[in-house]
C-alpha positions, 0 to 999 in steps of 0.5 A: 912231617919229618921224623927222628927215630932212635933205633933200638936194635942193630940189624948189622952187628959190626961197625963195618957192616953198618958203615958199608950200608951207610956208604952204599953208592946207590943211596949216597955220594962221598960229599954226603958223609959227616964225621963227628970226631972221626975222619968221615972217609975212614971212621971205623978204625978210629971207632974201633981204636976207642973200643979196643983201648977200653977192651970193649969186645967189638968183635962179639955179636952179643955186644952193641958196637954203635947206636943208630939214629935216623932223621928223615926229612918230610917227603916234599923236601927237595933233595937238592936243597942246599941246607940239608947237610947243615941240618943233618950236621946240627942234628948230629951235634944235638944227638951226640950231646958231648964232645966225647963220643964219635959218630959218622953220618951219611945222607941218603938221597937216592932210592928213597922217597924221603931224604934221610940221614943215618947216624952211627954213634960209637957205643963207647965214648973216648972215656970208656963209657957206654952210651946212655940216652941222657935226655927225654925224647921231648928234649931231642924233639925240641932241639931238632925242631928249633934247628928245623924252624931256623931253616923254615922246615916242618917240625918232627914227630918222634918214631919209637919203633 
């Protein structure tokens, strides 16, 4: 069964640290990057620009600089399936929930039993508002399951760790 996880804490404090993890060449390839209102090959300056514009202290470890989500496919999904990128993109749109928040996503294929996609969403949107989860977990589950059903993939369960 596929899983959607809302990561409550950021183990990597800075955008640069998380970005380095997401683009690790042992886990992914350049054609597995997705940008939502950012350049997928250089998203950090654009995200920091927004944070800096609103005087958000992205350099201070006590402030959250991004929100992370992880979508993990069922372990029996073939990593060469041509729909993986489409699904990850459509799920990213659901998670963003508006056109005012930047995000970067990376699909990890290698070194894992489950193909999965990490989403790093800018904690500050382009209007200066901090991230708030606007919908229930059930809403996200319903939206993601409709995407998976469209591609004949198994539905998700939610991981609340």
